[in-house]
All heavy atoms as an XYZ file, in Angstrom:
893
protein
N     -15.675      4.418      3.995
C     -14.856      4.634      2.929
C     -13.358      4.694      3.521
O     -13.101      5.441      4.426
C     -15.174      6.014      2.258
C     -14.180      6.525      1.277
S     -14.559      8.044      0.733
C     -14.947      7.673     -0.973
N     -12.502      3.920      3.017
C     -11.104      3.954      3.305
C     -10.403      5.160      2.773
O     -11.078      5.967      2.019
N      -9.247      5.410      3.061
C      -8.522      6.541      2.650
C      -7.170      5.948      1.874
O      -6.579      5.066      2.467
C      -8.023      7.402      3.810
C      -9.288      7.832      4.588
C      -7.104      8.580      3.360
C      -9.027      8.538      5.871
N      -6.697      6.655      0.757
C      -5.487      6.286      0.176
C      -4.732      7.623      0.177
O      -5.161      8.721     -0.128
C      -5.722      5.724     -1.260
C      -4.421      5.152     -1.820
C      -6.300      6.704     -2.151
C      -4.176      3.653     -1.465
N      -3.370      7.501      0.425
C      -2.515      8.628      0.509
C      -1.357      8.357     -0.567
O      -0.904      7.185     -0.585
C      -1.812      8.736      1.809
C      -2.793      9.117      2.894
N      -3.276     10.395      3.094
C      -3.427      8.246      3.891
C      -4.159     10.308      4.185
N      -4.239      9.213      4.611
N      -0.961      9.431     -1.180
C       0.203      9.352     -2.066
C       1.480      9.791     -1.319
O       2.610      9.687     -1.823
C      -0.026     10.140     -3.234
C      -0.987      9.625     -4.291
C      -1.054     10.415     -5.568
C      -2.080      9.810     -6.425
N      -2.133     10.470     -7.714
N       1.399     10.167     -0.012
C       2.536     10.434      0.694
C       2.389      9.743      2.023
O       1.260      9.428      2.409
C       2.827     11.930      0.841
C       1.718     12.554      1.680
O       1.473     12.228      2.909
N       1.145     13.588      1.134
N       3.532      9.687      2.764
C       3.530      8.840      3.960
C       3.514      9.633      5.289
O       3.712      9.084      6.319
C       4.842      7.886      4.001
C       4.788      6.787      2.910
C       6.178      6.313      2.708
C       3.872      5.696      3.439
N       2.897     10.895      5.183
C       2.895     11.693      6.290
C       2.034     11.213      7.506
O       2.278     11.490      8.569
N       0.965     10.452      7.111
C       0.131      9.897      8.110
C       0.332      8.450      8.553
O      -0.440      7.797      9.153
C      -1.305     10.100      7.787
C      -1.722     11.583      7.614
O      -1.338     12.329      8.456
N      -2.468     11.904      6.678
N       1.417      7.896      8.066
C       1.764      6.383      8.238
C       1.836      6.059      9.722
O       1.127      5.092     10.256
C       3.037      6.059      7.576
C       3.562      4.633      7.803
C       2.911      3.552      7.234
C       4.532      4.412      8.689
C       3.302      2.325      7.466
C       4.876      3.075      9.019
C       4.208      2.032      8.362
O       4.713      0.795      8.604
N       2.632      6.817     10.472
C       2.716      6.538     12.040
C       1.405      6.714     12.657
O       1.079      5.818     13.570
C       3.862      7.352     12.538
C       5.232      7.028     12.098
O       5.477      5.875     11.885
O       6.146      7.967     12.089
N       0.701      7.662     12.315
C      -0.573      7.845     12.958
C      -1.579      6.702     12.681
O      -2.200      6.172     13.508
C      -1.203      9.172     12.469
C      -2.548      9.394     12.934
C      -3.153     10.821     12.588
O      -2.680     11.403     11.660
N      -4.323     11.187     12.966
N      -1.588      6.186     11.456
C      -2.303      5.077     11.026
C      -1.979      3.809     11.785
O      -2.785      3.087     12.402
C      -2.360      4.760      9.556
N      -0.678      3.523     11.935
C      -0.176      2.468     12.696
C      -0.560      2.501     14.116
O      -1.116      1.586     14.801
C       1.338      2.295     12.464
C       1.668      1.959     11.020
C       1.972      1.199     13.532
C       1.284      0.562     10.661
N      -0.338      3.620     14.757
C      -0.562      3.934     16.248
C      -2.117      3.822     16.477
O      -2.438      3.671     17.626
C       0.061      5.351     16.591
C       1.518      5.185     16.635
O       2.038      4.165     16.808
N       2.092      6.314     16.424
N      -2.967      4.123     15.500
C      -4.422      4.109     15.714
C      -5.077      2.823     15.290
O      -6.246      2.785     15.110
C      -5.127      5.271     14.986
C      -4.862      6.647     15.651
O      -4.720      6.654     16.841
N      -4.682      7.652     14.879
N      -4.180      1.687     15.218
C      -4.796      0.394     14.895
C      -5.528      0.250     13.656
O      -6.460     -0.486     13.486
C      -5.448     -0.216     16.084
C      -4.582     -0.391     17.284
O      -3.402     -0.709     17.167
O      -5.084     -0.178     18.336
N      -5.193      1.055     12.626
C      -5.799      0.993     11.322
C      -5.307     -0.251     10.572
O      -4.083     -0.600     10.811
C      -5.618      2.210     10.453
C      -5.963      3.542     11.145
C      -7.521      3.695     11.027
C      -7.929      5.049     11.597
N      -9.376      5.165     11.662
N      -6.003     -0.742      9.664
C      -5.417     -1.663      8.769
C      -4.754     -0.829      7.678
O      -5.325     -0.003      6.958
C      -6.588     -2.564      8.119
O      -7.228     -3.340      9.016
C      -5.931     -3.517      6.920
N      -3.440     -1.134      7.512
C      -2.596     -0.379      6.578
C      -2.173     -1.208      5.366
O      -1.772     -2.260      5.492
C      -1.397      0.205      7.298
C      -0.433      0.863      6.316
C      -1.762      1.183      8.432
N      -2.479     -0.604      4.315
C      -1.964     -1.218      3.003
C      -0.791     -0.308      2.358
O      -0.942      0.935      2.159
C      -3.062     -1.335      1.919
C      -4.323     -1.923      2.532
C      -2.614     -1.938      0.552
C      -5.543     -1.859      1.650
N       0.311     -0.928      2.079
C       1.393     -0.242      1.563
C       1.529     -0.801      0.103
O       1.669     -2.021     -0.089
C       2.759     -0.587      2.294
C       2.838     -0.252      3.817
C       4.118     -0.681      4.373
C       2.670      1.337      3.867
N       1.595      0.096     -0.778
C       1.608     -0.376     -2.242
C       2.877      0.240     -2.753
O       3.092      1.471     -2.874
C       0.447      0.098     -3.117
C       0.594     -0.169     -4.544
C       0.427     -1.573     -4.941
C       0.722      0.710     -5.468
C       0.617     -1.931     -6.267
C       0.887      0.330     -6.864
C       0.865     -0.981     -7.133
O       0.944     -1.356     -8.498
N       3.909     -0.640     -2.929
C       5.186     -0.184     -3.519
C       5.180      0.039     -5.007
O       5.034     -0.806     -5.901
C       6.331     -1.316     -3.095
C       6.467     -1.278     -1.628
C       5.633     -1.973     -0.805
C       7.430     -0.502     -1.037
C       5.691     -2.011      0.591
C       7.671     -0.491      0.283
C       6.832     -1.232      1.106
N       5.287      1.385     -5.325
C       4.944      1.872     -6.671
C       6.314      2.474     -7.299
O       7.054      3.157     -6.666
C       3.950      2.995     -6.506
C       3.624      3.809     -7.728
C       2.651      3.353     -8.569
C       4.357      4.985     -8.041
C       2.242      4.085     -9.715
C       3.993      5.682     -9.179
C       2.974      5.326     -9.971
O       2.695      6.031    -11.028
N       6.593      2.118     -8.547
C       7.556      2.740     -9.335
C       7.058      3.513    -10.377
O       6.188      2.952    -11.277
C       8.554      1.675     -9.893
N       7.301      4.897    -10.576
C       6.798      5.736    -11.490
C       7.156      5.428    -12.928
O       6.550      5.887    -13.919
C       7.027      7.084    -11.201
C       8.544      7.532    -11.183
O       9.455      6.731    -11.538
N       8.876      8.676    -10.719
N       8.097      4.552    -13.075
C       8.464      4.033    -14.552
C       7.798      2.844    -14.857
O       7.894      2.310    -16.071
C      10.045      3.940    -14.544
C      10.660      3.080    -13.448
C      11.106      3.522    -12.317
C      10.590      1.564    -13.393
N      11.444      2.449    -11.475
C      11.208      1.317    -12.106
C      10.290      0.629    -14.276
C      11.381      0.019    -11.724
C      10.359     -0.694    -13.850
C      11.005     -0.980    -12.572
N       7.075      2.214    -13.982
C       6.379      0.873    -14.297
C       5.010      0.903    -14.755
O       4.138      1.350    -13.951
C       6.508     -0.005    -13.016
S       5.740     -1.565    -13.027
N       4.675      0.439    -16.027
C       3.221      0.530    -16.458
C       2.403     -0.291    -15.715
O       1.214      0.111    -15.483
C       3.384      0.081    -17.962
C       4.833     -0.363    -18.212
C       5.619      0.058    -16.952
N       2.800     -1.436    -15.226
C       1.965     -2.347    -14.404
C       1.538     -1.603    -13.004
O       0.421     -1.698    -12.560
C       2.606     -3.656    -13.980
O       2.869     -4.382    -15.239
N       2.558     -0.833    -12.426
C       2.189     -0.082    -11.193
C       1.162      0.992    -11.353
O       0.300      1.102    -10.661
C       3.482      0.541    -10.646
S       4.666     -0.569     -9.999
N       1.288      1.626    -12.489
C       0.359      2.655    -12.851
C      -0.988      2.144    -13.022
O      -2.013      2.743    -12.570
C       0.777      3.503    -14.123
C       2.005      4.354    -13.848
C       2.466      5.000    -15.131
C       3.720      5.812    -14.901
N       4.332      6.494    -16.050
N      -1.186      1.038    -13.746
C      -2.406      0.438    -13.845
C      -3.065     -0.040    -12.593
O      -4.260      0.104    -12.309
C      -2.369     -0.734    -14.856
N      -2.181     -0.814    -11.839
C      -2.741     -1.330    -10.505
C      -3.093     -0.253     -9.512
O      -3.992     -0.490     -8.705
C      -1.664     -2.335    -10.051
C      -2.222     -3.073     -8.819
C      -1.332     -4.198     -8.286
O      -0.378     -4.590     -9.056
O      -1.761     -4.675     -7.144
N      -2.384      0.810     -9.588
C      -2.687      1.883     -8.636
C      -4.137      2.333     -8.702
O      -4.839      2.584     -7.694
C      -1.825      3.183     -8.921
C      -2.162      4.302     -8.068
C      -1.223      5.510     -8.386
O      -0.325      5.785     -7.513
N      -1.431      6.255     -9.446
N      -4.621      2.329     -9.927
C      -6.039      2.614    -10.082
C      -7.088      1.628     -9.504
O      -8.057      1.867     -8.901
C      -6.525      2.833    -11.519
C      -5.727      3.900    -12.225
C      -5.892      5.310    -11.521
O      -6.982      5.630    -11.232
O      -4.904      5.904    -11.436
N      -6.580      0.337     -9.423
C      -7.276     -0.779     -8.792
C      -7.280     -0.582     -7.247
O      -8.355     -0.773     -6.685
C      -6.697     -2.105     -9.188
C      -6.697     -2.431    -10.690
C      -8.104     -2.638    -11.278
O      -8.972     -3.076    -10.552
O      -8.310     -2.311    -12.469
N      -6.166     -0.310     -6.724
C      -6.149     -0.181     -5.222
C      -6.944      1.135     -4.815
O      -7.664      1.027     -3.865
C      -4.786     -0.038     -4.697
C      -4.782     -0.140     -3.218
C      -3.914      1.046     -5.165
C      -3.511     -0.298     -2.478
N      -6.811      2.200     -5.611
C      -7.641      3.526     -5.293
C      -9.065      3.077     -5.309
O      -9.804      3.463     -4.334
C      -7.220      4.560     -6.264
C      -5.960      5.258     -6.015
C      -5.031      4.835     -5.083
C      -5.658      6.311     -6.861
C      -3.785      5.431     -4.888
C      -4.433      6.957     -6.563
C      -3.611      6.520     -5.673
N      -9.553      2.389     -6.242
C     -11.020      2.030     -6.444
C     -11.417      1.116     -5.309
O     -12.519      1.325     -4.736
C     -11.226      1.361     -7.757
N     -10.669      0.115     -4.865
C     -10.951     -0.785     -3.787
C     -11.094     -0.060     -2.521
O     -12.105     -0.228     -1.756
C      -9.928     -1.903     -3.714
N     -10.083      0.711     -2.167
C     -10.005      1.432     -0.858
C     -11.223      2.395     -0.767
O     -11.885      2.485      0.249
C      -8.656      2.012     -0.640
C      -8.726      2.900      0.629
C      -7.619      0.956     -0.437
N     -11.526      3.144     -1.854
C     -12.572      4.133     -1.929
C     -13.959      3.379     -1.733
O     -14.921      3.976     -1.123
C     -12.631      4.968     -3.121
C     -11.473      5.970     -3.088
C     -11.390      6.678     -4.280
O     -12.294      6.700     -5.156
O     -10.445      7.441     -4.487
N     -14.124      2.099     -2.116
C     -15.309      1.414     -2.073
C     -15.595      0.798     -0.735
O     -16.652      0.447     -0.322
C     -15.278      0.332     -3.148
C     -16.560     -0.314     -3.214
C     -16.481     -1.440     -4.447
O     -16.152     -1.082     -5.519
O     -16.924     -2.655     -4.190
N     -14.614      0.733      0.182
C     -14.788      0.047      1.474
C     -15.677      0.939      2.335
O     -15.717      2.195      2.261
C     -13.421      0.022      2.143
C     -12.451     -0.908      1.508
C     -11.051     -0.756      2.194
C     -12.958     -2.415      1.654
N     -16.502      0.320      3.061
C     -17.505      0.950      4.021
C     -16.665      1.334      5.367
O     -17.252      2.257      5.975
C     -18.623      0.088      4.291
C     -19.386     -0.279      3.002
C     -20.526     -1.219      3.378
O     -20.990     -1.422      4.590
O     -21.210     -1.710      2.436
N     -15.625      0.729      5.643
C     -14.881      0.955      6.861
C     -13.816      2.052      6.702
O     -13.176      2.147      5.637
C     -14.192     -0.226      7.415
O     -13.314      0.028      8.458
N     -13.829      2.952      7.655
C     -12.661      4.126      7.577
C     -11.441      3.616      8.398
O     -10.549      4.381      8.634
C     -13.302      5.323      8.280
O     -13.509      5.100      9.613
N     -11.520      2.286      8.830
C     -10.285      1.678      9.474
C      -9.281      1.180      8.553
O      -8.283      0.533      8.957
C     -10.745      0.603     10.367
C     -11.477      1.117     11.522
O     -11.387      2.334     11.862
O     -12.407      0.398     12.217
N      -9.469      1.492      7.260
C      -8.355      1.026      6.324
C      -7.775      2.338      5.652
O      -8.376      3.129      5.181
C      -9.011      0.179      5.224
C      -7.856     -0.251      4.182
C      -9.598     -1.132      5.695
N      -6.447      2.288      5.710
C      -5.668      3.372      5.193
C      -4.526      2.802      4.091
O      -3.849      1.905      4.503
C      -4.988      4.250      6.315
C      -4.248      5.425      5.701
C      -5.946      4.683      7.278
N      -4.563      3.324      3.001
C      -3.607      2.904      1.995
C      -2.623      3.876      1.770
O      -2.924      5.065      1.726
N      -1.340      3.490      1.457
C      -0.228      4.385      1.110
C       0.503      3.817     -0.072
O       0.841      2.683     -0.123
C       0.709      4.433      2.273
C       0.236      4.935      3.493
C      -0.409      4.192      4.608
C       0.237      6.445      3.797
C      -0.905      4.821      5.677
C      -0.272      7.027      4.865
C      -0.871      6.192      5.920
N       0.713      4.835     -0.980
C       1.525      4.541     -2.110
C       3.014      4.819     -1.622
O       3.283      5.876     -1.133
C       1.280      5.489     -3.318
C       2.085      5.017     -4.544
C       1.744      5.926     -5.667
N       2.692      6.973     -5.648
C       2.733      7.965     -6.581
N       1.830      7.936     -7.593
N       3.586      8.928     -6.581
N       3.837      3.816     -1.735
C       5.109      3.964     -1.334
C       6.135      3.827     -2.532
O       6.207      2.853     -3.288
C       5.630      2.733     -0.409
C       7.106      2.976      0.080
C       4.748      2.729      0.696
N       6.814      4.990     -2.864
C       7.732      4.937     -4.087
C       8.813      3.900     -3.847
O       9.355      3.752     -2.698
C       8.279      6.339     -4.254
C       7.249      7.254     -4.628
O       6.446      7.159     -5.517
N       7.201      8.539     -3.968
N       9.085      3.192     -4.847
C      10.068      2.137     -4.849
C      10.994      2.229     -6.042
O      10.530      2.074     -7.233
C       9.373      0.834     -4.842
C      10.250     -0.393     -4.744
C      10.891     -0.712     -3.513
C      10.513     -1.116     -5.852
C      11.727     -1.788     -3.444
C      11.387     -2.249     -5.762
C      12.015     -2.626     -4.549
O      12.782     -3.598     -4.483
N      12.259      2.465     -5.771
C      13.346      2.434     -6.707
C      12.979      3.324     -7.965
O      13.112      2.838     -9.143
C      13.779      0.934     -7.185
C      14.386      0.282     -6.102
C      14.820     -1.113     -6.431
N      15.515     -1.834     -5.417
C      15.950     -2.967     -5.464
N      15.753     -3.751     -6.512
N      16.469     -3.585     -4.417
N      12.603      4.421     -7.733
C      12.160      5.361     -8.873
C      12.679      6.721     -8.514
O      13.471      6.915     -7.523
C      10.603      5.434     -9.134
C       9.866      6.014     -8.145
O      10.286      6.549     -7.079
O       8.608      5.830     -8.127
N      12.453      7.706     -9.309
C      12.993      8.993     -9.088
C      12.474      9.808     -7.992
O      12.864     10.952     -7.623
C      12.787      9.820    -10.481
O      11.466      9.974    -10.729
N      11.356      9.298     -7.336
C      10.599      9.963     -6.098
C      10.934      9.456     -4.727
O      10.495      9.900     -3.832
C       9.235     10.063     -6.492
C       8.766     10.862     -7.824
C       7.379     10.757     -8.063
O       6.565     10.794     -7.153
O       6.997     10.620     -9.313
N      11.557      8.206     -4.830
C      11.822      7.497     -3.559
C      12.608      8.296     -2.596
O      13.584      9.025     -2.891
C      12.431      6.087     -3.790
C      13.824      6.276     -4.418
C      12.297      5.207     -2.631
N      12.284      8.189     -1.319
C      13.115      8.916     -0.276
C      13.623      7.814      0.751
O      13.367      6.622      0.589
C      12.236     10.050      0.361
C      11.141      9.466      1.199
O      11.057      8.322      1.585
O      10.217     10.390      1.399
N      14.334      8.255      1.650
C      14.928      7.315      2.693
C      13.882      6.555      3.423
O      14.035      5.324      3.727
C      15.893      8.086      3.609
C      16.694      7.214      4.474
C      17.725      7.981      5.339
O      17.885      9.108      5.266
O      18.326      7.325      6.211
N      12.845      7.229      3.836
C      11.774      6.589      4.624
C      11.121      5.423      3.852
O      10.967      4.289      4.384
C      10.628      7.616      5.037
C       9.665      6.981      5.968
C       9.877      6.801      7.308
C       8.426      6.753      5.485
C       8.904      6.180      8.118
C       7.389      6.100      6.243
C       7.678      5.931      7.554
N      10.904      5.675      2.595
C      10.394      4.715      1.672
C      11.233      3.468      1.448
O      10.887      2.272      1.506
C       9.989      5.312      0.360
C       8.701      6.282      0.572
C       8.542      7.176     -0.652
O       9.505      7.688     -1.260
O       7.402      7.303     -0.955
N      12.583      3.817      1.271
C      13.501      2.782      1.111
C      13.674      1.876      2.427
O      13.786      0.722      2.342
C      14.987      3.402      0.828
C      15.127      4.020     -0.506
C      16.389      4.702     -0.769
O      17.208      4.897      0.295
O      16.658      4.994     -1.878
N      13.493      2.490      3.564
C      13.648      1.742      4.844
C      12.258      0.857      4.950
O      12.335     -0.232      5.479
C      13.666      2.693      6.003
C      15.118      3.298      6.132
O      15.979      2.511      5.678
N      15.301      4.413      6.656
N      11.130      1.383      4.511
C       9.945      0.490      4.627
C      10.126     -0.670      3.784
O       9.732     -1.752      4.085
C       8.694      1.375      4.102
C       7.977      2.294      5.069
C       6.855      2.924      4.456
C       7.427      1.385      6.239
N      10.569     -0.496      2.591
C      10.894     -1.670      1.631
C      11.844     -2.646      2.325
O      11.504     -3.869      2.368
C      11.496     -1.161      0.257
N      12.914     -2.122      3.004
C      13.837     -3.000      3.697
C      13.173     -3.739      4.791
O      13.283     -5.018      5.029
C      15.054     -2.291      4.155
C      16.056     -1.887      2.998
C      17.176     -1.085      3.608
C      17.908     -0.396      2.593
N      18.983      0.438      3.046
N      12.336     -3.048      5.629
C      11.658     -3.622      6.803
C      10.727     -4.748      6.448
O      10.535     -5.628      7.185
C      10.868     -2.490      7.581
C      11.814     -1.531      8.220
O      13.032     -1.699      8.348
O      11.320     -0.381      8.584
N      10.143     -4.628      5.234
C       9.148     -5.560      4.845
C       9.603     -6.527      3.783
O       8.880     -7.343      3.187
C       7.898     -4.868      4.217
C       7.092     -4.168      5.416
N       6.408     -4.756      6.413
C       7.146     -2.825      5.661
C       5.957     -3.896      7.285
N       6.344     -2.745      6.871
N      10.952     -6.455      3.536
C      11.480     -7.461      2.652
C      10.953     -7.259      1.098
O      10.927     -8.284      0.325
N      10.631     -6.095      0.725
C      10.190     -5.857     -0.651
C      11.383     -5.763     -1.624
O      12.286     -5.074     -1.333
C       9.420     -4.527     -0.673
C       9.044     -4.219     -2.025
C       8.228     -4.662      0.132
N      11.325     -6.585     -2.586
C      12.331     -6.590     -3.697
C      11.839     -6.369     -5.024
O      12.634     -6.574     -6.038
C      13.090     -8.031     -3.622
O      12.045     -9.070     -3.946
C      13.778     -8.276     -2.313
N      10.647     -6.002     -5.119
C       9.961     -5.900     -6.530
C       8.915     -4.891     -6.432
O       8.034     -4.713     -5.447
C       9.400     -7.265     -6.989
C       9.121     -7.189     -8.389
C      10.156     -7.356     -9.429
C       7.762     -7.312     -8.788
C       9.850     -7.447    -10.704
C       7.454     -7.503    -10.246
C       8.460     -7.424    -11.109
O       8.207     -7.541    -12.412
N       8.889     -3.914     -7.427
C       7.767     -3.007     -7.549
C       6.455     -3.728     -7.691
O       6.261     -4.749     -7.922
C       8.010     -2.038     -8.706
C       7.847     -2.586    -10.065
C       9.091     -3.186    -10.653
O      10.015     -3.355     -9.959
N       8.967     -3.581    -11.865
N       5.371     -3.007     -7.402
C       3.974     -3.357     -7.281
C       3.635     -4.544     -6.333
O       2.711     -5.293     -6.266
C       3.186     -3.561     -8.637
C       3.730     -4.537     -9.631
N       4.524     -4.206    -10.588
C       3.590     -5.818     -9.691
C       4.831     -5.220    -11.290
N       4.186     -6.238    -10.796
N       4.639     -4.585     -5.300
C       4.347     -5.424     -4.090
C       3.450     -4.558     -3.153
O       3.472     -3.349     -2.965
C       5.658     -5.724     -3.439
O       6.524     -6.584     -4.237
C       5.503     -6.493     -1.989
N       2.563     -5.356     -2.604
C       1.689     -4.796     -1.590
C       1.841     -5.562     -0.319
O       2.066     -6.750     -0.283
C       0.266     -4.635     -2.030
C      -0.548     -6.002     -2.162
C      -0.432     -6.751     -3.434
C      -0.735     -6.092     -4.764
N       0.268     -6.247     -5.800
N       1.790     -4.746      0.811
C       1.954     -5.352      2.221
C       0.781     -4.837      3.022
O       0.248     -3.588      2.820
C       3.281     -4.813      2.865
C       3.242     -5.095      4.269
C       4.449     -5.317      2.083
N       0.078     -5.784      3.641
C      -1.024     -5.417      4.505
C      -0.671     -5.580      5.944
O      -0.110     -6.722      6.369
C      -2.270     -6.284      4.263
C      -2.744     -5.956      2.659
C      -3.476     -5.792      5.184
C      -3.965     -6.678      2.263
N      -0.818     -4.476      6.826
C      -0.538     -4.579      8.193
C      -1.807     -4.481      9.001
O      -2.650     -3.651      8.746
C       0.438     -3.335      8.498
C       1.665     -3.300      7.672
C       2.326     -1.971      7.907
C       2.679     -4.369      8.054
N      -1.955     -5.120     10.140
C      -2.904     -4.995     11.133
C      -2.279     -4.876     12.431
O      -1.428     -5.772     12.736
C      -3.915     -6.146     10.983
C      -4.785     -6.054      9.936
C      -5.950     -7.149      9.910
O      -5.757     -8.196     10.422
N      -6.979     -6.804      9.392
N      -2.657     -3.906     13.235
C      -2.017     -3.796     14.564
C      -0.520     -3.664     14.409
O       0.196     -3.999     15.267
C      -2.404     -4.728     15.485
C      -3.891     -4.809     15.792
O      -4.573     -3.810     15.819
N      -4.481     -6.054     15.803
N      -0.062     -3.006     13.247
C       1.393     -2.840     13.032
C       2.149     -4.072     12.639
O       3.327     -4.001     12.416
N       1.466     -5.212     12.530
C       2.066     -6.453     12.159
C       1.713     -6.854     10.826
O       0.538     -6.733     10.373
C       1.591     -7.679     13.081
C       1.983     -7.315     14.605
O       3.149     -7.061     14.887
N       1.011     -7.486     15.384
N       2.676     -7.251     10.010
C       2.475     -7.731      8.498
C       1.714     -9.035      8.540
O       2.083    -10.066      9.191
C       3.838     -7.930      7.759
C       3.569     -8.234      6.337
C       4.851     -8.251      5.596
N       5.762     -9.245      6.012
C       7.021     -9.141      6.233
N       7.597     -8.055      6.083
N       7.699    -10.138      6.749
N       0.585     -8.920      7.916
C      -0.311    -10.114      7.689
C      -0.219    -10.673      6.336
O      -0.777    -11.887      6.107
C      -1.837     -9.964      8.211
C      -2.516     -8.852      7.354
C      -1.824     -9.577      9.604
C      -3.944     -8.806      7.446
N       0.244     -9.867      5.313
C       0.302    -10.345      3.905
C       1.304     -9.472      3.266
O       1.496     -8.273      3.427
C      -1.095    -10.176      3.356
C      -1.316    -10.626      1.938
C      -2.496    -11.357      1.696
C      -1.024     -9.471      0.903
N       1.948    -10.192      2.362
C       2.914     -9.612      1.403
C       2.715    -10.307      0.147
O       2.881    -11.557      0.059
C       4.384     -9.581      1.829
C       5.384     -8.934      0.936
C       6.778     -8.943      1.464
C       7.489    -10.123      0.912
N       8.970    -10.083      1.365
N       2.467     -9.593     -1.002
C       2.192    -10.251     -2.207
C       2.761     -9.321     -3.422
O       2.586     -8.191     -3.474
C       0.709    -10.282     -2.429
N       3.655    -10.027     -4.212
C       4.381     -9.290     -5.358
C       3.598     -9.320     -6.610
O       3.906     -8.652     -7.559
C       5.687    -10.005     -5.481
C       5.315    -11.504     -5.029
C       4.262    -11.357     -3.931
N       2.522    -10.091     -6.657
C       1.687    -10.244     -7.917
C       0.716     -9.116     -8.063
O       0.441     -8.489     -7.127
C       1.082    -11.636     -8.073
C       0.336    -11.959     -6.797
O       0.658    -11.519     -5.727
N      -0.887    -12.551     -7.096
N       0.317     -8.730     -9.343
C      -0.605     -7.773     -9.697
C      -2.044     -8.146     -9.220
O      -2.373     -9.358     -9.390
C      -0.523     -7.394    -11.061
O       0.606     -6.790    -11.382
N      -2.859     -7.285     -8.678
C      -4.254     -7.592     -8.247
C      -5.135     -6.560     -8.979
O      -4.828     -5.536     -9.290
C      -4.440     -7.424     -6.699
C      -3.760     -8.275     -5.914
C      -2.997     -9.448     -6.188
C      -3.804     -8.238     -4.491
N      -2.574    -10.109     -5.183
C      -2.932     -9.347     -4.054
C      -4.257     -7.336     -3.532
C      -2.700     -9.726     -2.592
C      -3.943     -7.600     -2.197
C      -3.250     -8.776     -1.805
N      -6.379     -6.993     -9.158
C      -7.500     -6.170     -9.547
C      -8.316     -5.766     -8.379
O      -7.968     -6.296     -7.142
C      -8.480     -6.991    -10.514
C      -7.811     -7.330    -11.836
C      -7.574     -6.238    -12.686
C      -7.116     -6.581    -14.024
N      -6.659     -5.550    -14.821
N      -9.185     -4.897     -8.547
C      -9.964     -4.296     -7.343
C     -10.536     -5.432     -6.571
O     -10.558     -5.435     -5.308
C     -10.972     -3.291     -7.905
C     -11.838     -2.699     -6.821
C     -12.966     -1.779     -7.306
C     -14.157     -2.710     -7.748
N     -15.292     -1.843     -8.149
N     -11.173     -6.339     -7.101
C     -11.849     -7.508     -6.493
C     -10.951     -8.214     -5.483
O     -11.331     -8.615     -4.413
C     -12.590     -8.438     -7.427
C     -13.690     -7.781     -8.235
C     -13.143     -6.923     -9.371
O     -12.022     -6.850     -9.825
O     -13.984     -5.929     -9.796
N      -9.656     -8.489     -5.878
C      -8.763     -9.121     -5.068
C      -8.350     -8.312     -3.865
O      -8.263     -8.911     -2.743
C      -7.528     -9.486     -5.937
C      -6.458    -10.290     -5.175
C      -6.860    -11.754     -4.730
C      -5.730    -12.389     -4.132
N      -6.145    -13.730     -3.551
N      -8.184     -6.987     -4.157
C      -7.959     -6.148     -3.086
C      -9.036     -6.190     -1.924
O      -8.810     -6.360     -0.687
C      -7.685     -4.686     -3.371
C      -6.378     -4.252     -3.914
C      -6.043     -4.231     -5.284
C      -5.338     -4.108     -2.936
C      -4.875     -3.913     -5.745
C      -4.099     -3.788     -3.268
C      -3.853     -3.721     -4.749
O      -2.434     -3.461     -5.162
N     -10.209     -6.149     -2.404
C     -11.463     -6.188     -1.500
C     -11.444     -7.533     -0.740
O     -11.716     -7.501      0.496
C     -12.744     -5.845     -2.382
C     -12.960     -4.529     -2.761
C     -14.058     -4.390     -3.912
C     -12.991     -3.407     -1.780
N     -11.242     -8.647     -1.468
C     -11.349     -9.925     -0.894
C     -10.118     -9.987      0.250
O     -10.419    -10.473      1.393
C     -10.928    -10.993     -1.880
C     -10.788    -12.422     -1.405
C     -10.309    -13.383     -2.482
O     -10.802    -13.173     -3.606
O      -9.589    -14.250     -2.202
N      -8.964     -9.510      0.076
C      -7.830     -9.677      0.991
C      -8.069     -8.639      2.135
O      -7.606     -9.049      3.362
C      -6.525     -9.455      0.344
C      -6.059    -10.435     -0.705
C      -5.825    -11.766     -0.101
O      -5.598    -11.951      1.090
O      -5.939    -12.831     -0.817
N      -8.564     -7.529      1.839
C      -8.826     -6.588      2.901
C      -9.909     -6.987      3.877
O      -9.813     -6.892      5.092
C      -9.031     -5.161      2.364
C      -7.807     -4.670      1.745
C      -9.650     -4.236      3.512
C      -8.094     -3.388      0.740
N     -10.913     -7.515      3.277
C     -12.116     -7.916      4.172
C     -11.814     -9.393      4.775
O     -12.276     -9.708      5.793
C     -13.348     -8.080      3.279
C     -13.799     -6.687      2.919
O     -13.759     -5.780      3.725
N     -14.197     -6.561      1.672
């Protein structure tokens, strides 16, 4: 079972432990983000591997902080509900379109 976090407190630990990291750039004002958040949570919880860690990253909303803004800049994120997948600290995928649970599982696996 993978893990999903709503805060980034364990981000560095996940990167340093060679986990597959999913960053989901979420805006609290965006209805598409709210709907897709449930899809990513369901996908990550369904995984058999504990080597996948997901993080919700606030993006251009009332909850965003400097660390989150820097993550967006580092990964060239320009739109909410963008997802970034990292392996060994390296970005292997960046996608701005909305996904369902099945697409998350396909891309993660």
